[in-house]
SEFIPA-744740 format. One record per residue: residue number from 0; residue in three letters; x, y, z of N, C-alpha, C, O, CB in turn. Coordinates in steps of 0.1 Angstrom, whole numbers. Glycine has a CB too. Layout:
// residues N
NODE num residuo  n.c1  n.c2  n.c3 ca.c1 ca.c2 ca.c3  c.c1  c.c2  c.c3  o.c1  o.c2  o.c3 cb.c1 cb.c2 cb.c3
NODE NUM     ALA     X     Y     Z     X     Y     Z     X     Y     Z     X     Y     Z     X     Y     Z
...
END
This chain:
// residues 177
NODE num residuo  n.c1  n.c2  n.c3 ca.c1 ca.c2 ca.c3  c.c1  c.c2  c.c3  o.c1  o.c2  o.c3 cb.c1 cb.c2 cb.c3
NODE   0     UNK   571  1650   399   581  1645   391   582  1630   392   580  1625   403   594  1652   393
NODE   1     UNK   585  1625   382   587  1610   382   601  1607   385   611  1614   380   582  1605   368
NODE   2     UNK   603  1596   392   617  1592   395   622  1583   384   634  1579   384   617  1584   408
NODE   3     UNK   614  1580   374   618  1572   363   625  1581   353   619  1591   348   607  1564   357
NODE   4     UNK   637  1577   349   644  1584   339   646  1576   327   651  1565   327   659  1588   345
NODE   5     UNK   641  1582   316   641  1574   303   655  1572   298   657  1563   291   632  1581   293
NODE   6     UNK   664  1581   301   677  1580   296   684  1567   302   693  1562   295   685  1592   299
NODE   7     UNK   681  1563   314   688  1552   320   681  1539   318   685  1528   322   689  1554   335
NODE   8     UNK   670  1539   311   662  1527   308   670  1518   299   674  1523   288   648  1530   303
NODE   9     UNK   672  1505   302   680  1496   294   673  1493   281   680  1489   272   683  1484   302
NODE  10     UNK   660  1494   281   653  1490   269   655  1500   258   653  1497   246   638  1489   272
NODE  11     UNK   658  1512   262   660  1523   252   674  1522   246   677  1529   236   658  1537   258
NODE  12     UNK   683  1515   252   696  1514   247   696  1504   235   686  1500   230   706  1509   258
NODE  13     UNK   708  1501   231   710  1492   219   705  1478   223   708  1473   234   725  1492   215
NODE  14     UNK   696  1472   214   691  1459   218   702  1448   219   700  1439   227   681  1455   207
NODE  15     UNK   713  1449   212   723  1439   214   730  1440   228   733  1430   234   734  1441   203
NODE  16     UNK   732  1452   232   737  1454   245   728  1450   256   732  1445   267   741  1469   247
NODE  17     UNK   715  1452   254   704  1448   263   705  1432   264   703  1427   275   690  1453   258
NODE  18     UNK   706  1425   253   707  1411   253   719  1406   260   719  1396   267   707  1405   238
NODE  19     UNK   731  1413   258   743  1409   265   741  1410   280   745  1401   288   755  1417   260
NODE  20     UNK   735  1421   285   733  1423   299   723  1412   304   725  1407   315   728  1437   302
NODE  21     UNK   713  1410   296   703  1400   300   709  1386   302   706  1379   311   691  1400   290
NODE  22     UNK   718  1383   292   725  1369   293   734  1369   305   735  1358   312   733  1367   280
NODE  23     UNK   741  1379   308   750  1379   320   741  1377   332   745  1369   341   757  1392   321
NODE  24     UNK   730  1384   333   722  1382   345   716  1368   346   715  1362   356   710  1393   344
NODE  25     UNK   712  1362   334   707  1349   334   718  1339   338   716  1329   346   702  1345   320
NODE  26     UNK   730  1341   334   742  1332   337   744  1333   353   746  1322   359   754  1337   330
NODE  27     UNK   743  1344   358   745  1346   373   734  1339   380   736  1332   390   746  1361   377
NODE  28     UNK   721  1342   376   710  1336   383   709  1321   382   707  1314   391   697  1342   377
NODE  29     UNK   712  1316   369   711  1301   367   722  1294   375   720  1283   381   712  1298   353
NODE  30     UNK   734  1299   374   745  1293   382   742  1294   397   746  1284   404   758  1300   379
NODE  31     UNK   736  1304   402   733  1305   416   722  1295   419   723  1289   430   727  1319   420
NODE  32     UNK   712  1293   410   702  1283   413   708  1269   413   704  1261   421   691  1284   402
NODE  33     UNK   717  1266   404   724  1253   403   732  1251   416   731  1240   422   733  1251   391
NODE  34     UNK   739  1261   421   747  1260   433   737  1258   445   740  1250   454   755  1273   435
NODE  35     UNK   726  1265   445   716  1263   456   711  1249   456   710  1243   467   705  1273   455
NODE  36     UNK   708  1243   444   702  1230   444   713  1220   448   710  1210   456   698  1226   429
NODE  37     UNK   725  1222   444   736  1213   448   738  1213   463   739  1203   470   749  1216   441
NODE  38     UNK   738  1226   469   740  1227   483   728  1221   491   729  1216   501   741  1242   487
NODE  39     UNK   716  1223   485   704  1217   492   704  1202   492   701  1196   502   691  1222   485
NODE  40     UNK   709  1196   481   710  1181   480   720  1177   490   718  1167   497   713  1176   466
NODE  41     UNK   732  1184   490   742  1180   500   738  1182   514   741  1173   522   755  1189   497
NODE  42     UNK   730  1192   517   725  1194   530   715  1183   534   715  1178   546   718  1208   531
NODE  43     UNK   707  1179   525   697  1168   527   705  1156   530   701  1148   539   688  1166   515
NODE  44     UNK   715  1153   522   723  1141   524   730  1141   538   730  1131   545   734  1139   513
NODE  45     UNK   735  1153   542   741  1154   555   731  1152   566   735  1145   576   748  1168   557
NODE  46     UNK   719  1157   565   709  1155   575   705  1140   576   704  1135   587   697  1164   573
NODE  47     UNK   703  1134   565   699  1120   565   711  1111   571   709  1102   578   695  1114   551
NODE  48     UNK   723  1115   567   735  1107   572   736  1109   587   739  1100   595   748  1112   565
NODE  49     UNK   734  1121   592   735  1124   606   724  1117   614   726  1111   624   734  1139   609
NODE  50     UNK   712  1116   608   701  1109   614   704  1094   615   701  1088   625   688  1112   606
NODE  51     UNK   709  1089   605   713  1074   604   724  1072   615   723  1062   622   717  1070   590
NODE  52     UNK   734  1080   616   744  1078   626   739  1080   640   743  1072   649   756  1088   623
NODE  53     UNK   730  1089   642   725  1091   656   716  1078   659   716  1074   671   716  1104   657
NODE  54     UNK   709  1073   649   701  1061   652   710  1049   655   707  1042   665   693  1057   639
NODE  55     UNK   721  1048   648   731  1037   652   737  1039   666   738  1030   674   742  1037   642
NODE  56     UNK   740  1052   669   745  1055   682   735  1051   693   739  1046   704   749  1070   683
NODE  57     UNK   722  1054   691   712  1051   701   711  1036   702   710  1031   714   698  1057   697
NODE  58     UNK   712  1028   691   711  1014   692   723  1008   700   722   999   708   711  1007   678
NODE  59     UNK   735  1013   697   747  1009   704   747  1012   719   750  1004   727   760  1015   698
NODE  60     UNK   742  1024   722   741  1028   736   731  1020   743   733  1016   755   737  1043   737
NODE  61     UNK   720  1016   737   710  1007   743   716   993   746   714   988   756   698  1006   734
NODE  62     UNK   724   988   736   730   975   738   741   976   749   742   967   757   737   970   725
NODE  63     UNK   748   987   749   759   988   760   752   989   773   757   984   783   767  1001   757
NODE  64     UNK   741   996   774   734   998   787   729   984   792   730   981   804   722  1008   786
NODE  65     UNK   724   976   783   719   963   787   731   954   792   730   947   802   712   956   775
NODE  66     UNK   742   955   785   754   947   788   759   952   802   762   943   810   765   949   778
NODE  67     UNK   760   965   804   765   970   817   755   966   828   760   962   839   766   985   816
NODE  68     UNK   742   967   826   732   963   836   734   948   839   733   944   851   718   966   831
NODE  69     UNK   736   940   829   738   926   831   751   922   839   751   914   848   737   918   818
NODE  70     UNK   761   929   836   774   927   842   777   934   855   786   931   862   785   930   832
NODE  71     UNK   768   944   858   770   951   870   769   943   883   776   945   893   759   963   871
NODE  72     UNK   760   933   883   759   924   894   772   916   896   776   914   907   747   914   893
NODE  73     UNK   777   911   885   790   904   886   801   913   891   809   909   900   794   898   872
NODE  74     UNK   801   925   886   812   934   890   810   938   905   820   939   912   811   947   882
NODE  75     UNK   798   939   910   796   943   924   800   931   933   806   933   943   781   946   926
NODE  76     UNK   797   919   928   801   907   936   816   906   936   822   903   947   796   894   929
NODE  77     UNK   823   908   925   838   908   925   844   919   934   854   917   941   843   910   910
NODE  78     UNK   838   931   934   843   941   942   841   938   957   849   941   965   835   955   939
NODE  79     UNK   830   931   960   828   926   974   838   916   978   843   917   989   814   920   975
NODE  80     UNK   842   907   969   852   898   971   866   905   974   873   901   983   854   887   960
NODE  81     UNK   868   915   965   881   922   967   881   929   980   891   930   987   883   932   955
NODE  82     UNK   870   935   984   869   942   997   872   932  1009   879   936  1018   855   949   999
NODE  83     UNK   866   920  1008   868   910  1018   883   906  1019   888   904  1030   859   898  1016
NODE  84     UNK   889   904  1007   903   900  1007   912   911  1012   922   908  1019   907   896   993
NODE  85     UNK   909   923  1009   917   935  1014   916   935  1029   926   939  1036   912   948  1008
NODE  86     UNK   904   933  1035   902   933  1049   911   921  1055   917   923  1066   888   931  1053
NODE  87     UNK   911   910  1049   919   899  1054   934   902  1053   942   899  1062   917   886  1045
NODE  88     UNK   938   908  1042   952   913  1041   956   923  1051   966   922  1057   955   919  1026
NODE  89     UNK   946   932  1054   949   942  1065   951   935  1078   960   938  1086   938   952  1065
NODE  90     UNK   942   925  1081   943   918  1094   956   910  1095   963   910  1105   931   908  1096
NODE  91     UNK   960   904  1083   973   897  1083   985   906  1085   994   902  1092   974   889  1070
NODE  92     UNK   984   918  1080   995   927  1081   996   932  1096  1007   933  1101   993   940  1072
NODE  93     UNK   984   933  1103   985   937  1117   991   926  1125   999   928  1134   970   940  1122
NODE  94     UNK   987   913  1122   993   902  1129  1008   901  1126  1016   898  1135   986   889  1125
NODE  95     UNK  1012   903  1113  1027   903  1110  1034   914  1118  1045   911  1122  1029   905  1095
NODE  96     UNK  1028   925  1119  1034   936  1127  1036   932  1141  1047   935  1147  1025   949  1126
NODE  97     UNK  1026   926  1147  1027   921  1161  1038   911  1162  1046   911  1171  1014   916  1166
NODE  98     UNK  1038   901  1152  1048   890  1153  1062   896  1151  1071   891  1158  1045   880  1142
NODE  99     UNK  1064   906  1143  1077   912  1141  1081   919  1154  1093   919  1158  1077   922  1129
NODE 100     UNK  1071   926  1161  1075   932  1174  1079   921  1184  1088   923  1191  1063   940  1179
NODE 101     UNK  1072   910  1184  1075   899  1193  1089   893  1190  1097   890  1198  1064   888  1193
NODE 102     UNK  1091   892  1177  1105   887  1172  1116   896  1176  1127   892  1180  1105   885  1157
NODE 103     UNK  1113   909  1176  1123   919  1180  1126   918  1195  1138   918  1199  1118   933  1177
NODE 104     UNK  1115   916  1203  1118   913  1217  1126   901  1219  1135   900  1228  1104   913  1224
NODE 105     UNK  1122   890  1212  1129   877  1213  1144   879  1209  1153   873  1216  1123   866  1205
NODE 106     UNK  1146   886  1198  1160   888  1194  1168   896  1204  1180   894  1207  1161   895  1180
NODE 107     UNK  1161   906  1211  1168   914  1221  1172   905  1233  1183   905  1238  1159   925  1226
NODE 108     UNK  1162   896  1236  1165   886  1247  1176   877  1244  1184   874  1252  1152   878  1251
NODE 109     UNK  1176   872  1231  1186   863  1226  1200   870  1227  1210   864  1230  1183   858  1212
NODE 110     UNK  1200   882  1223  1213   890  1223  1218   891  1237  1230   889  1239  1210   904  1217
NODE 111     UNK  1209   894  1247  1213   895  1261  1218   881  1265  1228   880  1272  1202   900  1270
NODE 112     UNK  1211   870  1261  1216   857  1265  1229   853  1259  1238   847  1266  1205   846  1261
NODE 113     UNK  1232   857  1247  1245   855  1240  1256   862  1247  1267   857  1249  1244   858  1225
NODE 114     UNK  1253   875  1251  1263   882  1258  1266   876  1272  1277   875  1276  1258   897  1261
NODE 115     UNK  1255   871  1278  1257   864  1291  1266   851  1289  1274   848  1297  1244   860  1298
NODE 116     UNK  1263   844  1278  1270   832  1275  1285   835  1272  1294   828  1277  1264   824  1263
NODE 117     UNK  1287   846  1265  1301   850  1263  1308   853  1276  1320   849  1278  1301   862  1253
NODE 118     UNK  1301   860  1284  1307   863  1297  1310   851  1305  1321   849  1312  1298   873  1305
NODE 119     UNK  1300   841  1305  1302   829  1313  1314   821  1307  1321   814  1314  1289   821  1312
NODE 120     UNK  1315   821  1293  1326   813  1287  1339   819  1291  1349   812  1293  1324   813  1272
NODE 121     UNK  1340   833  1292  1352   839  1296  1356   835  1311  1367   833  1314  1351   854  1295
NODE 122     UNK  1345   835  1319  1347   831  1333  1352   816  1334  1361   813  1342  1334   832  1341
NODE 123     UNK  1346   807  1325  1351   793  1325  1365   792  1320  1373   784  1326  1341   785  1316
NODE 124     UNK  1369   800  1311  1383   800  1306  1392   804  1317  1403   798  1319  1384   809  1293
NODE 125     UNK  1388   815  1324  1396   819  1336  1397   808  1346  1408   806  1352  1391   832  1341
NODE 126     UNK  1386   802  1349  1386   791  1359  1395   779  1355  1402   774  1363  1372   786  1362
NODE 127     UNK  1394   776  1342  1402   765  1337  1417   769  1338  1426   760  1341  1399   762  1322
NODE 128     UNK  1420   781  1335  1434   786  1336  1439   785  1350  1450   781  1353  1435   801  1331
NODE 129     UNK  1430   789  1360  1434   788  1374  1436   773  1378  1445   770  1386  1423   794  1383
NODE 130     UNK  1428   764  1373  1429   749  1376  1443   745  1370  1450   737  1376  1418   741  1370
NODE 131     UNK  1446   749  1358  1459   746  1352  1470   750  1360  1480   743  1362  1460   751  1337
NODE 132     UNK  1470   762  1365  1480   767  1374  1482   759  1387  1493   756  1391  1478   782  1377
NODE 133     UNK  1470   756  1392  1470   748  1405  1476   734  1402  1484   729  1410  1456   747  1411
NODE 134     UNK  1472   728  1391  1478   715  1388  1493   716  1386  1500   707  1389  1471   709  1376
NODE 135     UNK  1497   726  1379  1512   728  1377  1519   730  1390  1529   724  1393  1514   740  1368
NODE 136     UNK  1513   738  1399  1519   740  1412  1519   727  1420  1529   724  1426  1511   751  1420
NODE 137     UNK  1508   719  1419  1507   706  1426  1518   697  1420  1524   690  1428  1493   700  1425
NODE 138     UNK  1519   696  1407  1528   687  1401  1542   691  1405  1551   682  1407  1527   688  1386
NODE 139     UNK  1545   703  1406  1559   708  1410  1562   705  1424  1573   701  1428  1560   723  1407
NODE 140     UNK  1551   706  1433  1554   704  1447  1554   689  1451  1561   685  1460  1543   711  1455
NODE 141     UNK  1546   681  1443  1545   667  1447  1555   658  1439  1560   648  1444  1531   662  1445
NODE 142     UNK  1558   662  1427  1566   653  1418  1580   652  1423  1587   642  1421  1566   658  1404
NODE 143     UNK  1585   662  1429  1599   662  1434  1600   651  1445  1609   642  1443  1603   675  1440
NODE 144     UNK  1593   651  1456  1594   641  1466  1590   627  1461  1596   617  1465  1586   644  1478
NODE 145     UNK  1580   626  1453  1576   613  1448  1585   608  1437  1585   596  1434  1562   614  1442
NODE 146     UNK  1593   616  1431  1602   612  1421  1613   602  1426  1618   594  1419  1609   624  1414
NODE 147     UNK  1616   604  1439  1626   595  1445  1620   581  1446  1627   571  1445  1630   600  1459
NODE 148     UNK  1607   580  1447  1600   567  1448  1601   559  1435  1600   547  1435  1586   568  1453
NODE 149     UNK  1601   567  1424  1602   560  1411  1615   552  1409  1615   543  1402  1601   571  1400
NODE 150     UNK  1625   556  1416  1637   548  1415  1636   534  1421  1643   525  1417  1649   556  1421
NODE 151     UNK  1627   533  1431  1625   520  1437  1615   512  1431  1613   500  1435  1621   523  1452
NODE 152     UNK  1608   517  1421  1597   510  1414  1604   500  1404  1610   505  1394  1587   519  1407
NODE 153     UNK  1602   487  1405  1608   478  1396  1602   478  1382  1609   475  1372  1607   464  1401
NODE 154     UNK  1590   482  1380  1583   483  1367  1586   496  1360  1585   496  1348  1568   481  1369
NODE 155     UNK  1590   506  1367  1592   519  1360  1605   519  1354  1615   514  1359  1591   530  1371
NODE 156     UNK  1606   525  1342  1618   526  1335  1625   539  1337  1635   542  1331  1616   524  1320
NODE 157     UNK  1619   547  1346  1625   561  1348  1637   560  1357  1637   552  1367  1614   570  1354
NODE 158     UNK  1646   567  1354  1658   567  1362  1659   580  1370  1670   584  1374  1670   565  1353
NODE 159     UNK  1648   587  1372  1649   599  1380  1636   605  1382  1626   599  1378  1659   609  1373
NODE 160     UNK  1635   617  1388  1622   623  1391  1615   627  1378  1622   630  1368  1624   635  1400
NODE 161     UNK  1602   628  1378  1593   632  1367  1596   647  1364  1595   655  1374  1578   629  1370
NODE 162     UNK  1599   650  1352  1603   664  1350  1591   674  1351  1594   686  1355  1609   666  1336
NODE 163     UNK  1578   670  1349  1567   679  1350  1566   688  1338  1574   688  1329  1568   687  1362
NODE 164     UNK  1556   697  1338  1554   706  1327  1562   718  1329  1567   721  1340  1539   710  1326
NODE 165     UNK  1564   726  1318  1573   737  1318  1567   749  1326  1574   757  1331  1576   742  1304
NODE 166     UNK  1554   750  1326  1547   761  1333  1533   762  1329  1529   756  1319  1555   774  1332
NODE 167     UNK  1525   771  1335  1511   773  1331  1511   779  1317  1519   787  1312  1504   781  1341
NODE 168     UNK  1500   775  1309  1498   780  1296  1489   792  1296  1478   791  1303  1491   768  1287
NODE 169     UNK  1493   802  1290  1484   815  1289  1479   816  1275  1487   819  1266  1493   827  1294
NODE 170     UNK  1466   815  1273  1461   816  1259  1463   831  1254  1464   840  1262  1446   813  1259
NODE 171     UNK  1462   832  1241  1465   845  1235  1454   855  1239  1456   867  1239  1467   844  1220
NODE 172     UNK  1441   850  1241  1430   860  1243  1429   864  1257  1421   873  1260  1417   853  1238
NODE 173     UNK  1436   858  1266  1435   863  1280  1448   870  1284  1458   868  1278  1432   851  1290
NODE 174     UNK  1447   878  1294  1458   885  1299  1465   876  1310  1458   869  1317  1454   899  1306
NODE 175     UNK  1478   876  1310  1485   868  1320  1483   875  1333  1484   887  1334  1501   867  1316
NODE 176     UNK  1482   867  1344  1479   873  1357  1491   872  1366  1490   876  1377  1467   866  1363
END
């Protein structure tokens, strides 16, 4: 048996209907061909554009590589200078640390000396106060008997004994003894 069926053959149908079907098929095929050609031209343009861009990229990378190679020596020299300066800064910081430690010791010594001076000044004030008391006591003990001699002094205008001071002075910062 044949698989070909005459009843389904399009040529046996109405010729106008056959032409309509044929035109539809031609429209689909031709429009597909036009779309394929447009896509092929666009694809070709994309490939040539990509090739041109990659070529520019290679040229720029080559120029950049030459520039970096040329400047790398300068950069290495500058980095060496920076390294040397950082070492100097580190040494200076160590010396500053030592100097600050020495200054701290000096300040501690100065603080002890100032406390000693304050103590010595207090001792001097006490000694001066004791001398003042002794002078007051001497004035009181000696001025009475010598006051009589003033009456016999022709140059003296005093008509009696020297009155002396009222008493020893006690500063506000010391305790009275």
